[in-house]
VEXFI-489141 format. One record per residue (C-alpha): residue number from 1; residue in one letter; chain; z, x, y. Coordinates in steps of 0.02 Angstrom, whole numbers. Example, Ala and Ser with C-alpha at 12.3 -4.5 7.8 and 13.67 -1.06 7.14 Angstrom:
pos->1, code->A, unit->A, up->390, east->615, north->-225;
pos->2, code->S, unit->A, up->357, east->684, north->-53;
***
This chain:
pos->1, code->M, unit->A, up->-347, east->-758, north->-976;
pos->2, code->H, unit->A, up->-185, east->-833, north->-911;
pos->3, code->V, unit->A, up->-92, east->-721, north->-788;
pos->4, code->V, unit->A, up->73, east->-745, north->-695;
pos->5, code->V, unit->A, up->84, east->-638, north->-538;
pos->6, code->V, unit->A, up->260, east->-589, north->-481;
pos->7, code->H, unit->A, up->279, east->-538, north->-300;
pos->8, code->N, unit->A, up->407, east->-536, north->-161;
pos->9, code->R, unit->A, up->301, east->-562, north->-5;
pos->10, code->Y, unit->A, up->335, east->-449, north->142;
pos->11, code->G, unit->A, up->380, east->-527, north->310;
pos->12, code->S, unit->A, up->237, east->-610, north->404;
pos->13, code->A, unit->A, up->284, east->-527, north->569;
pos->14, code->Q, unit->A, up->206, east->-365, north->510;
pos->15, code->P, unit->A, up->36, east->-338, north->428;
pos->16, code->S, unit->A, up->53, east->-301, north->242;
pos->17, code->G, unit->A, up->-85, east->-218, north->143;
pos->18, code->E, unit->A, up->15, east->-257, north->-14;
pos->19, code->N, unit->A, up->17, east->-444, north->20;
pos->20, code->K, unit->A, up->-170, east->-433, north->51;
pos->21, code->V, unit->A, up->-202, east->-343, north->-113;
pos->22, code->V, unit->A, up->-101, east->-470, north->-212;
pos->23, code->D, unit->A, up->-195, east->-617, north->-135;
pos->24, code->Q, unit->A, up->-365, east->-537, north->-157;
pos->25, code->E, unit->A, up->-335, east->-494, north->-340;
pos->26, code->A, unit->A, up->-276, east->-671, north->-376;
pos->27, code->E, unit->A, up->-432, east->-744, north->-293;
pos->28, code->L, unit->A, up->-543, east->-621, north->-387;
pos->29, code->L, unit->A, up->-471, east->-674, north->-554;
pos->30, code->R, unit->A, up->-483, east->-859, north->-515;
pos->31, code->A, unit->A, up->-663, east->-841, north->-458;
pos->32, code->A, unit->A, up->-702, east->-762, north->-627;
pos->33, code->G, unit->A, up->-629, east->-912, north->-718;
pos->34, code->H, unit->A, up->-455, east->-846, north->-760;
pos->35, code->R, unit->A, up->-296, east->-947, north->-735;
pos->36, code->V, unit->A, up->-177, east->-867, north->-611;
pos->37, code->E, unit->A, up->-2, east->-933, north->-571;
pos->38, code->M, unit->A, up->114, east->-859, north->-439;
pos->39, code->F, unit->A, up->301, east->-826, north->-455;
pos->40, code->E, unit->A, up->353, east->-778, north->-279;
pos->41, code->R, unit->A, up->493, east->-753, north->-157;
pos->42, code->R, unit->A, up->465, east->-727, north->30;
pos->43, code->S, unit->A, up->563, east->-609, north->140;
pos->44, code->D, unit->A, up->534, east->-731, north->282;
pos->45, code->D, unit->A, up->652, east->-852, north->193;
pos->46, code->I, unit->A, up->802, east->-739, north->225;
pos->47, code->A, unit->A, up->805, east->-793, north->408;
pos->48, code->D, unit->A, up->836, east->-973, north->355;
pos->49, code->M, unit->A, up->980, east->-933, north->236;
pos->50, code->S, unit->A, up->1161, east->-971, north->274;
pos->51, code->L, unit->A, up->1272, east->-829, north->332;
pos->52, code->L, unit->A, up->1345, east->-817, north->156;
pos->53, code->G, unit->A, up->1169, east->-812, north->82;
pos->54, code->K, unit->A, up->1117, east->-671, north->197;
pos->55, code->V, unit->A, up->1273, east->-572, north->154;
pos->56, code->A, unit->A, up->1234, east->-593, north->-31;
pos->57, code->V, unit->A, up->1055, east->-528, north->-20;
pos->58, code->P, unit->A, up->1099, east->-342, north->-39;
pos->59, code->L, unit->A, up->1198, east->-386, north->-196;
pos->60, code->L, unit->A, up->1041, east->-462, north->-273;
pos->61, code->V, unit->A, up->931, east->-310, north->-244;
pos->62, code->P, unit->A, up->983, east->-218, north->-404;
pos->63, code->W, unit->A, up->992, east->-375, north->-511;
pos->64, code->N, unit->A, up->960, east->-561, north->-479;
pos->65, code->R, unit->A, up->1022, east->-654, north->-632;
pos->66, code->A, unit->A, up->958, east->-823, north->-568;
pos->67, code->V, unit->A, up->781, east->-754, north->-554;
pos->68, code->R, unit->A, up->790, east->-692, north->-734;
pos->69, code->T, unit->A, up->840, east->-864, north->-795;
pos->70, code->E, unit->A, up->709, east->-956, north->-691;
pos->71, code->L, unit->A, up->564, east->-842, north->-734;
pos->72, code->A, unit->A, up->606, east->-832, north->-920;
pos->73, code->A, unit->A, up->609, east->-1022, north->-932;
pos->74, code->R, unit->A, up->443, east->-1035, north->-845;
pos->75, code->L, unit->A, up->362, east->-903, north->-955;
pos->76, code->R, unit->A, up->424, east->-988, north->-1114;
pos->77, code->T, unit->A, up->347, east->-1150, north->-1053;
pos->78, code->E, unit->A, up->180, east->-1083, north->-990;
pos->79, code->R, unit->A, up->155, east->-941, north->-1117;
pos->80, code->P, unit->A, up->42, east->-830, north->-1010;
pos->81, code->D, unit->A, up->-52, east->-685, north->-1086;
pos->82, code->V, unit->A, up->19, east->-559, north->-964;
pos->83, code->V, unit->A, up->134, east->-545, north->-813;
pos->84, code->H, unit->A, up->76, east->-438, north->-667;
pos->85, code->V, unit->A, up->222, east->-373, north->-562;
pos->86, code->H, unit->A, up->199, east->-309, north->-384;
pos->87, code->N, unit->A, up->347, east->-300, north->-262;
pos->88, code->V, unit->A, up->520, east->-359, north->-318;
pos->89, code->F, unit->A, up->621, east->-310, north->-163;
pos->90, code->P, unit->A, up->732, east->-388, north->-100;
pos->91, code->L, unit->A, up->743, east->-562, north->-177;
pos->92, code->L, unit->A, up->670, east->-543, north->-353;
pos->93, code->S, unit->A, up->742, east->-379, north->-420;
pos->94, code->P, unit->A, up->700, east->-290, north->-584;
pos->95, code->A, unit->A, up->778, east->-439, north->-674;
pos->96, code->V, unit->A, up->599, east->-502, north->-686;
pos->97, code->L, unit->A, up->571, east->-371, north->-821;
pos->98, code->A, unit->A, up->712, east->-440, north->-926;
pos->99, code->A, unit->A, up->639, east->-615, north->-904;
pos->100, code->C, unit->A, up->472, east->-554, north->-973;
pos->101, code->A, unit->A, up->564, east->-474, north->-1119;
pos->102, code->D, unit->A, up->660, east->-635, north->-1152;
pos->103, code->A, unit->A, up->495, east->-729, north->-1163;
pos->104, code->G, unit->A, up->402, east->-591, north->-1256;
pos->105, code->V, unit->A, up->264, east->-574, north->-1125;
pos->106, code->P, unit->A, up->186, east->-403, north->-1090;
pos->107, code->V, unit->A, up->201, east->-331, north->-915;
pos->108, code->V, unit->A, up->80, east->-240, north->-800;
pos->109, code->A, unit->A, up->152, east->-171, north->-637;
pos->110, code->T, unit->A, up->54, east->-108, north->-488;
pos->111, code->L, unit->A, up->141, east->35, north->-398;
pos->112, code->H, unit->A, up->93, east->16, north->-215;
pos->113, code->N, unit->A, up->202, east->160, north->-154;
pos->114, code->Y, unit->A, up->333, east->282, north->-220;
pos->115, code->T, unit->A, up->485, east->167, north->-237;
pos->116, code->Q, unit->A, up->503, east->216, north->-420;
pos->117, code->V, unit->A, up->561, east->389, north->-364;
pos->118, code->C, unit->A, up->600, east->372, north->-177;
pos->119, code->V, unit->A, up->712, east->240, north->-97;
pos->120, code->P, unit->A, up->600, east->202, north->55;
pos->121, code->G, unit->A, up->445, east->233, north->-50;
pos->122, code->T, unit->A, up->366, east->354, north->74;
pos->123, code->L, unit->A, up->417, east->528, north->11;
pos->124, code->Q, unit->A, up->456, east->564, north->193;
pos->125, code->R, unit->A, up->611, east->586, north->301;
pos->126, code->D, unit->A, up->620, east->613, north->488;
pos->127, code->G, unit->A, up->432, east->625, north->497;
pos->128, code->R, unit->A, up->420, east->764, north->368;
pos->129, code->P, unit->A, up->383, east->765, north->180;
pos->130, code->C, unit->A, up->538, east->745, north->73;
pos->131, code->T, unit->A, up->558, east->749, north->-117;
pos->132, code->E, unit->A, up->747, east->773, north->-130;
pos->133, code->C, unit->A, up->768, east->620, north->-241;
pos->134, code->V, unit->A, up->613, east->647, north->-348;
pos->135, code->G, unit->A, up->664, east->683, north->-527;
pos->136, code->S, unit->A, up->850, east->667, north->-487;
pos->137, code->T, unit->A, up->977, east->542, north->-423;
pos->138, code->P, unit->A, up->950, east->451, north->-256;
pos->139, code->L, unit->A, up->1114, east->513, north->-181;
pos->140, code->P, unit->A, up->1022, east->613, north->-47;
pos->141, code->A, unit->A, up->939, east->451, north->11;
pos->142, code->V, unit->A, up->1111, east->373, north->38;
pos->143, code->R, unit->A, up->1174, east->528, north->126;
pos->144, code->H, unit->A, up->1027, east->528, north->246;
pos->145, code->G, unit->A, up->1018, east->338, north->265;
pos->146, code->C, unit->A, up->835, east->340, north->216;
pos->147, code->Y, unit->A, up->812, east->151, north->221;
pos->148, code->R, unit->A, up->805, east->91, north->401;
pos->149, code->G, unit->A, up->913, east->238, north->455;
pos->150, code->S, unit->A, up->1067, east->157, north->377;
pos->151, code->R, unit->A, up->1175, east->223, north->236;
pos->152, code->L, unit->A, up->1244, east->49, north->204;
pos->153, code->A, unit->A, up->1070, east->-28, north->192;
pos->154, code->T, unit->A, up->1012, east->114, north->79;
pos->155, code->V, unit->A, up->1150, east->88, north->-51;
pos->156, code->P, unit->A, up->1078, east->-68, north->-138;
pos->157, code->L, unit->A, up->908, east->14, north->-157;
pos->158, code->A, unit->A, up->985, east->175, north->-222;
pos->159, code->V, unit->A, up->1091, east->78, north->-347;
pos->160, code->S, unit->A, up->938, east->-18, north->-404;
pos->161, code->L, unit->A, up->835, east->139, north->-425;
pos->162, code->S, unit->A, up->971, east->223, north->-530;
pos->163, code->A, unit->A, up->1022, east->72, north->-633;
pos->164, code->N, unit->A, up->847, east->11, north->-672;
pos->165, code->R, unit->A, up->749, east->172, north->-694;
pos->166, code->R, unit->A, up->743, east->163, north->-884;
pos->167, code->R, unit->A, up->716, east->-25, north->-880;
pos->168, code->W, unit->A, up->558, east->0, north->-778;
pos->169, code->W, unit->A, up->496, east->143, north->-884;
pos->170, code->S, unit->A, up->521, east->54, north->-1050;
pos->171, code->G, unit->A, up->490, east->-126, north->-998;
pos->172, code->V, unit->A, up->315, east->-107, north->-925;
pos->173, code->Q, unit->A, up->166, east->-85, north->-1040;
pos->174, code->R, unit->A, up->48, east->-22, north->-903;
pos->175, code->F, unit->A, up->87, east->48, north->-731;
pos->176, code->L, unit->A, up->-63, east->39, north->-615;
pos->177, code->C, unit->A, up->-65, east->184, north->-492;
pos->178, code->I, unit->A, up->-180, east->153, north->-344;
pos->179, code->S, unit->A, up->-234, east->335, north->-334;
pos->180, code->A, unit->A, up->-237, east->490, north->-443;
pos->181, code->S, unit->A, up->-129, east->584, north->-317;
pos->182, code->Q, unit->A, up->5, east->450, north->-332;
pos->183, code->R, unit->A, up->-2, east->462, north->-522;
pos->184, code->D, unit->A, up->20, east->651, north->-515;
pos->185, code->V, unit->A, up->179, east->632, north->-412;
pos->186, code->L, unit->A, up->252, east->500, north->-528;
pos->187, code->V, unit->A, up->211, east->596, north->-687;
pos->188, code->G, unit->A, up->292, east->749, north->-609;
pos->189, code->A, unit->A, up->447, east->644, north->-577;
pos->190, code->G, unit->A, up->461, east->604, north->-762;
pos->191, code->M, unit->A, up->377, east->435, north->-777;
pos->192, code->P, unit->A, up->290, east->406, north->-945;
pos->193, code->A, unit->A, up->115, east->478, north->-920;
pos->194, code->E, unit->A, up->40, east->377, north->-1062;
pos->195, code->R, unit->A, up->80, east->216, north->-970;
pos->196, code->L, unit->A, up->17, east->268, north->-799;
pos->197, code->A, unit->A, up->-165, east->222, north->-765;
pos->198, code->V, unit->A, up->-264, east->243, north->-604;
pos->199, code->K, unit->A, up->-336, east->81, north->-539;
pos->200, code->H, unit->A, up->-394, east->89, north->-359;
pos->201, code->N, unit->A, up->-378, east->-66, north->-252;
pos->202, code->F, unit->A, up->-540, east->-157, north->-224;
pos->203, code->V, unit->A, up->-601, east->-229, north->-58;
pos->204, code->P, unit->A, up->-702, east->-391, north->-43;
pos->205, code->E, unit->A, up->-873, east->-386, north->35;
pos->206, code->P, unit->A, up->-837, east->-393, north->222;
pos->207, code->G, unit->A, up->-985, east->-504, north->264;
pos->208, code->M, unit->A, up->-1033, east->-389, north->407;
pos->209, code->R, unit->A, up->-1085, east->-207, north->420;
pos->210, code->R, unit->A, up->-1106, east->-88, north->563;
pos->211, code->E, unit->A, up->-1270, east->-99, north->657;
pos->212, code->G, unit->A, up->-1312, east->49, north->767;
pos->213, code->G, unit->A, up->-1191, east->187, north->808;
pos->214, code->G, unit->A, up->-1036, east->88, north->852;
pos->215, code->E, unit->A, up->-944, east->72, north->1016;
pos->216, code->H, unit->A, up->-765, east->133, north->990;
pos->217, code->L, unit->A, up->-650, east->234, north->879;
pos->218, code->L, unit->A, up->-529, east->121, north->788;
pos->219, code->Y, unit->A, up->-350, east->137, north->729;
pos->220, code->L, unit->A, up->-306, east->-18, north->626;
pos->221, code->G, unit->A, up->-135, east->-28, north->547;
pos->222, code->R, unit->A, up->52, east->-25, north->570;
pos->223, code->L, unit->A, up->113, east->61, north->727;
pos->224, code->A, unit->A, up->238, east->175, north->642;
pos->225, code->E, unit->A, up->282, east->359, north->637;
pos->226, code->A, unit->A, up->226, east->380, north->456;
pos->227, code->K, unit->A, up->54, east->312, north->498;
pos->228, code->G, unit->A, up->23, east->456, north->619;
pos->229, code->V, unit->A, up->20, east->352, north->778;
pos->230, code->R, unit->A, up->109, east->482, north->883;
pos->231, code->L, unit->A, up->-6, east->616, north->813;
pos->232, code->L, unit->A, up->-156, east->512, north->864;
pos->233, code->M, unit->A, up->-90, east->487, north->1040;
pos->234, code->A, unit->A, up->-64, east->675, north->1060;
pos->235, code->A, unit->A, up->-239, east->713, north->994;
pos->236, code->W, unit->A, up->-315, east->583, north->1110;
pos->237, code->D, unit->A, up->-225, east->659, north->1260;
pos->238, code->E, unit->A, up->-300, east->826, north->1213;
pos->239, code->I, unit->A, up->-473, east->748, north->1201;
pos->240, code->A, unit->A, up->-452, east->658, north->1367;
pos->241, code->A, unit->A, up->-400, east->821, north->1451;
pos->242, code->G, unit->A, up->-566, east->894, north->1395;
pos->243, code->G, unit->A, up->-671, east->752, north->1463;
pos->244, code->G, unit->A, up->-663, east->625, north->1320;
pos->245, code->V, unit->A, up->-790, east->584, north->1185;
pos->246, code->G, unit->A, up->-888, east->445, north->1270;
pos->247, code->V, unit->A, up->-809, east->298, north->1179;
pos->248, code->P, unit->A, up->-636, east->220, north->1196;
pos->249, code->L, unit->A, up->-498, east->219, north->1066;
pos->250, code->V, unit->A, up->-452, east->44, north->1008;
pos->251, code->I, unit->A, up->-279, east->22, north->930;
pos->252, code->A, unit->A, up->-252, east->-134, north->826;
pos->253, code->G, unit->A, up->-87, east->-178, north->748;
pos->254, code->T, unit->A, up->98, east->-198, north->779;
pos->255, code->G, unit->A, up->256, east->-110, north->725;
pos->256, code->P, unit->A, up->409, east->-14, north->782;
pos->257, code->L, unit->A, up->309, east->98, north->901;
pos->258, code->E, unit->A, up->219, east->-46, north->986;
pos->259, code->Q, unit->A, up->309, east->-30, north->1152;
pos->260, code->E, unit->A, up->284, east->157, north->1156;
pos->261, code->V, unit->A, up->98, east->141, north->1118;
pos->262, code->T, unit->A, up->74, east->2, north->1245;
pos->263, code->A, unit->A, up->161, east->104, north->1381;
pos->264, code->W, unit->A, up->55, east->256, north->1337;
pos->265, code->A, unit->A, up->-107, east->155, north->1348;
pos->266, code->A, unit->A, up->-61, east->64, north->1509;
pos->267, code->G, unit->A, up->-179, east->100, north->1653;
pos->268, code->R, unit->A, up->-303, east->199, north->1548;
pos->269, code->D, unit->A, up->-486, east->151, north->1531;
pos->270, code->D, unit->A, up->-509, east->257, north->1373;
pos->271, code->V, unit->A, up->-382, east->160, north->1266;
pos->272, code->R, unit->A, up->-369, east->-24, north->1223;
pos->273, code->C, unit->A, up->-224, east->-103, north->1127;
pos->274, code->I, unit->A, up->-278, east->-268, north->1049;
pos->275, code->G, unit->A, up->-123, east->-311, north->948;
pos->276, code->L, unit->A, up->-115, east->-390, north->776;
pos->277, code->C, unit->A, up->-285, east->-447, north->711;
pos->278, code->D, unit->A, up->-325, east->-577, north->579;
pos->279, code->T, unit->A, up->-447, east->-539, north->438;
pos->280, code->E, unit->A, up->-604, east->-587, north->532;
pos->281, code->Q, unit->A, up->-552, east->-495, north->690;
pos->282, code->S, unit->A, up->-513, east->-340, north->588;
pos->283, code->R, unit->A, up->-682, east->-345, north->502;
pos->284, code->E, unit->A, up->-770, east->-364, north->668;
pos->285, code->A, unit->A, up->-673, east->-220, north->746;
pos->286, code->I, unit->A, up->-717, east->-108, north->597;
pos->287, code->A, unit->A, up->-901, east->-155, north->600;
pos->288, code->R, unit->A, up->-910, east->-105, north->784;
pos->289, code->A, unit->A, up->-827, east->64, north->757;
pos->290, code->V, unit->A, up->-902, east->237, north->770;
pos->291, code->A, unit->A, up->-765, east->285, north->647;
pos->292, code->V, unit->A, up->-598, east->222, north->583;
pos->293, code->V, unit->A, up->-451, east->340, north->606;
pos->294, code->A, unit->A, up->-313, east->355, north->473;
pos->295, code->P, unit->A, up->-200, east->501, north->525;
pos->296, code->S, unit->A, up->-49, east->461, north->415;
pos->297, code->T, unit->A, up->85, east->593, north->406;
pos->298, code->W, unit->A, up->155, east->526, north->242;
pos->299, code->L, unit->A, up->67, east->538, north->74;
pos->300, code->E, unit->A, up->-28, east->374, north->70;
pos->301, code->A, unit->A, up->-36, east->305, north->-106;
pos->302, code->F, unit->A, up->-203, east->225, north->-64;
pos->303, code->G, unit->A, up->-264, east->179, north->111;
pos->304, code->L, unit->A, up->-342, east->5, north->114;
pos->305, code->V, unit->A, up->-415, east->24, north->289;
pos->306, code->V, unit->A, up->-514, east->176, north->231;
pos->307, code->V, unit->A, up->-604, east->75, north->98;
pos->308, code->E, unit->A, up->-626, east->-72, north->217;
pos->309, code->A, unit->A, up->-717, east->47, north->333;
pos->310, code->M, unit->A, up->-826, east->109, north->190;
pos->311, code->A, unit->A, up->-872, east->-70, north->144;
pos->312, code->A, unit->A, up->-937, east->-94, north->321;
pos->313, code->G, unit->A, up->-1036, east->68, north->318;
pos->314, code->V, unit->A, up->-917, east->156, north->439;
pos->315, code->P, unit->A, up->-858, east->337, north->413;
pos->316, code->V, unit->A, up->-675, east->384, north->420;
pos->317, code->V, unit->A, up->-569, east->521, north->499;
pos->318, code->A, unit->A, up->-415, east->539, north->388;
pos->319, code->A, unit->A, up->-272, east->657, north->352;
pos->320, code->G, unit->A, up->-318, east->781, north->215;
pos->321, code->H, unit->A, up->-179, east->739, north->93;
pos->322, code->G, unit->A, up->-121, east->604, north->-26;
pos->323, code->A, unit->A, up->-249, east->476, north->-82;
pos->324, code->F, unit->A, up->-363, east->511, north->66;
pos->325, code->V, unit->A, up->-424, east->669, north->-20;
pos->326, code->E, unit->A, up->-497, east->568, north->-163;
pos->327, code->L, unit->A, up->-558, east->424, north->-55;
pos->328, code->V, unit->A, up->-648, east->526, north->79;
pos->329, code->D, unit->A, up->-780, east->654, north->34;
pos->330, code->D, unit->A, up->-756, east->776, north->178;
pos->331, code->G, unit->A, up->-916, east->798, north->276;
pos->332, code->V, unit->A, up->-1006, east->665, north->174;
pos->333, code->T, unit->A, up->-918, east->497, north->196;
pos->334, code->G, unit->A, up->-805, east->554, north->338;
pos->335, code->L, unit->A, up->-695, east->698, north->395;
pos->336, code->L, unit->A, up->-523, east->758, north->339;
pos->337, code->H, unit->A, up->-407, east->840, north->465;
pos->338, code->R, unit->A, up->-259, east->953, north->429;
pos->339, code->P, unit->A, up->-108, east->839, north->405;
pos->340, code->G, unit->A, up->7, east->833, north->555;
pos->341, code->D, unit->A, up->-106, east->948, north->657;
pos->342, code->T, unit->A, up->-150, east->880, north->830;
pos->343, code->A, unit->A, up->-289, east->1006, north->864;
pos->344, code->S, unit->A, up->-371, east->975, north->695;
pos->345, code->L, unit->A, up->-369, east->786, north->721;
pos->346, code->A, unit->A, up->-441, east->805, north->896;
pos->347, code->S, unit->A, up->-579, east->918, north->829;
pos->348, code->C, unit->A, up->-627, east->793, north->694;
pos->349, code->L, unit->A, up->-633, east->651, north->820;
pos->350, code->R, unit->A, up->-751, east->753, north->928;
pos->351, code->R, unit->A, up->-860, east->795, north->779;
pos->352, code->I, unit->A, up->-872, east->616, north->715;
pos->353, code->T, unit->A, up->-931, east->556, north->887;
pos->354, code->D, unit->A, up->-1048, east->702, north->919;
pos->355, code->G, unit->A, up->-1216, east->665, north->838;
pos->356, code->P, unit->A, up->-1263, east->485, north->798;
pos->357, code->D, unit->A, up->-1386, east->535, north->662;
pos->358, code->R, unit->A, up->-1255, east->628, north->561;
pos->359, code->N, unit->A, up->-1130, east->489, north->590;
pos->360, code->G, unit->A, up->-1258, east->362, north->527;
pos->361, code->E, unit->A, up->-1286, east->464, north->368;
pos->362, code->M, unit->A, up->-1099, east->469, north->337;
pos->363, code->G, unit->A, up->-1090, east->281, north->359;
pos->364, code->L, unit->A, up->-1226, east->252, north->229;
pos->365, code->A, unit->A, up->-1139, east->372, north->109;
pos->366, code->A, unit->A, up->-975, east->282, north->137;
pos->367, code->R, unit->A, up->-1055, east->116, north->92;
pos->368, code->R, unit->A, up->-1126, east->189, north->-70;
pos->369, code->R, unit->A, up->-953, east->257, north->-114;
pos->370, code->Y, unit->A, up->-881, east->82, north->-90;
pos->371, code->E, unit->A, up->-1012, east->1, north->-201;
pos->372, code->Q, unit->A, up->-982, east->126, north->-340;
pos->373, code->G, unit->A, up->-793, east->128, north->-339;
pos->374, code->F, unit->A, up->-711, east->-11, north->-239;
pos->375, code->S, unit->A, up->-818, east->-168, north->-251;
pos->376, code->P, unit->A, up->-751, east->-333, north->-323;
pos->377, code->A, unit->A, up->-853, east->-310, north->-482;
pos->378, code->V, unit->A, up->-776, east->-140, north->-514;
pos->379, code->G, unit->A, up->-602, east->-204, north->-470;
pos->380, code->L, unit->A, up->-613, east->-351, north->-589;
pos->381, code->E, unit->A, up->-675, east->-245, north->-734;
pos->382, code->R, unit->A, up->-534, east->-119, north->-714;
pos->383, code->L, unit->A, up->-400, east->-253, north->-694;
pos->384, code->L, unit->A, up->-451, east->-347, north->-852;
pos->385, code->E, unit->A, up->-463, east->-183, north->-947;
pos->386, code->E, unit->A, up->-281, east->-144, north->-905;
pos->387, code->Y, unit->A, up->-224, east->-319, north->-949;
pos->388, code->R, unit->A, up->-306, east->-304, north->-1120;
pos->389, code->T, unit->A, up->-228, east->-133, north->-1147;
pos->390, code->A, unit->A, up->-55, east->-201, north->-1104;
pos->391, code->I, unit->A, up->-76, east->-349, north->-1222;
pos->392, code->A, unit->A, up->-138, east->-239, north->-1363;
pos->393, code->G, unit->A, up->1, east->-112, north->-1334;
pos->394, code->R, unit->A, up->145, east->-232, north->-1360;
pos->395, code->S, unit->A, up->209, east->-179, north->-1531;
pos->396, code->E, unit->A, up->394, east->-219, north->-1528;
pos->397, code->P, unit->A, up->508, east->-347, north->-1445;
pos->398, code->M, unit->A, up->536, east->-286, north->-1269;
pos->399, code->G, unit->A, up->707, east->-367, north->-1260;
pos->400, code->E, unit->A, up->777, east->-239, north->-1382;
pos->401, code->R, unit->A, up->721, east->-99, north->-1268;
pos->402, code->I, unit->A, up->763, east->-156, north->-1093;
pos->403, code->N, unit->A, up->895, east->-292, north->-1089;
pos->404, code->G, unit->A, up->1035, east->-164, north->-1088;
pos->405, code->G, unit->A, up->1166, east->-300, north->-1103;
pos->406, code->Q, unit->A, up->1131, east->-382, north->-935;
***
């Protein structure tokens, strides 16, 4: 099969699970003998633009005519079987859908978050769940400045969401939701249920698994409010006040709360901040963990680190909402705490470290769950199945349905 992958890569200064998923799927397909070509833009390139170029970027968010022309020409030349769209913000835009229509190529789109119905894609505002824009216009997002706390920065995204809603919904043969909980939200928001399929992300074999009981609890991810970092710090303070759990907390990652986390951890012997880790360092840190902690306060659409822990035979302590509910079998492959509840998270951290035998059983169960649902073999089978469905489902020229005169 010949696949063109369309993706706007997130900035390299911050870890991106989405970039990782895109690269891993491309490698998986190539290893199976399929031809994969990339059509990309990089957010890192914005820094090198002229002042005029930087000023123009927000204007390209709703529609980038040059991208439509470039991609359509390439698709007409290469004639791929399918185009797989991931992120189009900020340099690609939904114009990629019109390009696919121009060339008559079917489209599959992976939905990594909730940007189809929520401007920042988190369904959260000020640290609390928010669905004001779901099923309606994104005017509340502009009013609240939901993107980076700025009304001005939010406007291009809100315009794109409003102007391109029908284009997305009619121009994509198959939307791949990365969890059932995400699909439920999107169907409830009015997206076409018949086109929304659940395809969990897969995780490559890590090459190392936990041996013994582990030596630390691990938080691995972006240091941001939505990821539950402040909640974790509060729970850990509660645990420390009670004498601790016998192992330190290791925090790996970077993000907007990095200075706050570093200051909190300074001078403590029960917390270690190790910064941004590469793939091998991350795998090693996971394999040495008693458990991996994922206390997100927003509704995670998937949770890559949870499955990475499972692959290494390590149980997870995660918030009991969003995709975590379907990824973690509470009491079997890990523990679920009440979302946003400091005492509940602290209790789960105590339980996961109290009793190595039970923890070991959870680790083995987590590994079995990975093999059954998130291995490369399973991921490849599901991906090809959706490509074939998209190709078979193309019954009329897409250009007539989505061009809309642009």
